[in-house]
Every structure is written in structure tokens, then in C-alpha cells.
C-alpha positions, 0 to 999 in steps of 0.5 A: 919633542921630548916624551913626557915619560922620559925626563931630561935628567935622572933627577927630574922625576922621582925614581919610582917613575923613571923608566931606567931606574925602575927597569934596572931595579927589576933586572937586578932583582931577577939577577939576585935569583937567576945567577950567571945568566945576565945576558939572557935576563936583559934580553927577556926584559927587552922582549917584554918592553918590545912585546915580542916572544922569546925562544930559549935554546939550551941544555936542561938545568940552565934556569930557563924555567926559573927565569920565567917564574922570577919575571912573573914574581918581579912583575906581579903577573900570572905565570903558567908552564906547559910541558910539551909532549907528543900526546898533547892536543890543542885543547890542553893549551887553549881550553875546551867546552865541558858539558855539565849534566847537572846544569844541562849546559856547556861551559868554557874551561880556559887553558893555561895560555891565559897567563901573562908569562907562558913557559912552553917547555920543550916546544918542539916535542908537540905535533903540528896541531898544537904548534898551530894553536900556539901560533894563533895565540902568539900572533893574534893574542886571542883564542877561539873556543866554540865560536867564541873569542877570548883575549889573553891577558895583556901583556902576554909573552911566550918563552919557549925552550928547546933542547939542542942535544936531543932530537928523538921524538921531536918535531921541526918547528914550522918556519912561520912559527919560528919567525914569530919569535922576536929573539932566539937566545942561546943559553950557556953554562954559568961561570964557575963562581956563579955556579958555586953560589947556586950550589951553596943555596945562595941563589936559585930555587931557594931565593924568592924575588920581590915584586918591583914592577906592576903590569901597569908600569910595564905597559907605561914603559912600553909606550916610553920605548915606542917614543925612543928616537930612531934616526933614519941612518940607524934604521937603514943600518938595521934594514941593511943587516937584514937585507944582507941575509937575502942578497949577500952578494951586494954587500961583499958576501958573495961566498955566502950566497950558496949557503943561505937558502932564505934570508930574514923577512921584513918582520926581522927589520921591524923586530930589530928596530923595536927591540933596539928602542927597548934596549936604548930605554933600558940603557938610559937613552932616548935615541937608538945607537948603532951599538944597540942594533949590533948587540941585538942583531944575532938574537933577532936573525939567528933563527930566521936564516934558512940554510941551504943543503950545501951549508947543512952538509958542510955543517956551517954554523949560523953564528959564523954567518952572522959574524961575517954579516956584522963584519962586512955591513957597516953603518953608512956615513951621513951624506952632507947637505949640498946646495941646489944648483 
């Protein structure tokens, strides 16, 4: 049965209610401000549709903060930024109870996590207690202060950044928290022409994005993404990619067994399929294709592989391991139906 949210043809519904056209308009508006980071913007839109958090890794100055602020403008949602530092405490994130002598009572002061889009800048500079507080918000979408539970706004998305070239004064993120991120995106430098445009002031901080989507539209499109068909063979391909990181020997990758200490968890399989549904919707399809799975596999898996000591000593690159997995693991041919004997 076809979803009522997804028309048979582009001209069957008004453009303002057609998911692909509206999402493309939102993506184009983001690209008008954030120039040279098209792949990152597409993935962040996919994460919004899939309801997952994103970990951004890149050197300073690559428009990571601008990306989150622009998304908030395009969606009409609220935006908050937290600069993570070693002296940060959980109350700086989630809030605390403050005593008011004039009223003789405590009042709850909510923290900056109560926003639709939260930028956790240089997340690996905060100590373990702060990481634990953020983990509860990411997973449970709620905060407990003084025995009272407060729900964060819906939708809620955390975009955290890491600086790969500076390790002094940083804390290793717990594996349990890293696994909560749907994507880990490696942000690179823009192309020369794109950087020229930014330098001339034709894009970036001087350009303001207009509101294209409302939060209600985003929630409606999330429901539409959940209705995108996932064939059993396509889902099996996604699970086999994840399973190949756990048991590489069974997929012709015996040489990787000594390099991967722990493979990706089942959360990776779930995230890969859900993200592929969102990507298919963004691309104007009502079914997930094999290329959707392949296009997102690196972003879903790269932060979930725990390399062995031998791999770290030999400076093995996770990207090279992912290339091997995607090269060897292929979609299985559909088995023909046979008559019962």
C-alpha cells in the first residue's frame, strides 16, 4: 500500500507538501549559506529525518558551527551552542536548581541542551561526568534535575565536533557514547572556487538563510521516511556489511581479523537502514536501493570499529578497512522460487 504522504508523481501534490521538493529546497537554502560542504549538509539533513545525532570531525574553520546555525534558521527551530572545556560540569549542560531568597524557594533553571539543534563544540574536551550527562540527553531525550524529569524539545539533534589535529587536554569519548551517534562525518576543506566565494563575502557569515521548513513539516517527513520500503534483500545487505566488521573471515576478509578488536553493534544495522530510508526519501524514491546502503555505510560504521593494538601500532586507517569491506561484501542474488517437491 502506498503511503498517503508520498505521491505517485511529483505533480500529484502541491510542491509545498511534496517531501522531495521541500527537502531539496531546504538543502539548497543551506548550501546557499554553507558553501563547499554539500556532502556534509546532505548527511545532516538525513540525520534529521532519521532522528540520529552526528559527530563532525574536522579542523577549525570548516563551517561546522555555521552549518548548525543555518539549519536552525531553515527549520525555524531553536539553536544552542556549548563550548566544551575541561572545567565544565553537568549543570552547565542540563541546568540546575537555584535558591531564590526573596521567594524562599528553589526554581529549576534549564540548561542549553533544551534546544532543537545543539552544537557540542569540541566535545572531547569535557570530563567523564559531562559526557555521561550528555549521553542521557542523547539517548533518553530527557533530563532529570532535582528528581523532576524534563523533556527536551522535539525534534532534538546533537551535532558534536572534534578537532583531529590537537589532542592535548582532551578526553577519550566512551565507546557507549560514540555508538549513540548515527554518523561520524569527516569534514574536509572546500574546493578552491567555493573558498573564493566565501572569501569575497558572497556566502557564509554575511549570508542569512530564510526559513523553508517548519518543525511540523520535519516531523511529517520523518513519518514519510519510515514508510519508505526496505526490501528484505536490501536489509540483508546492510546487516552483512555490519556483520563483516565482526566476523571478517566469513566474508573473505581473513586478513582483517587481527586488525579489528570489536566490530559494529546491532545499533549500526538499525541506523544504517533507517538512514537509508531517509536518503531514499531525499532522493525522491519510495524504496531503499543498494546504493543508498553503500553511500551511507562509511558514515555509519567508521566510528563504531575498535581497532586492535596491532592495527594502532601499524597505523591502520579505518577508511582503508571500510574500503575492503565494501569491496568484498556484495548484495546477494535473489534466490529463484522453486516448486515444492
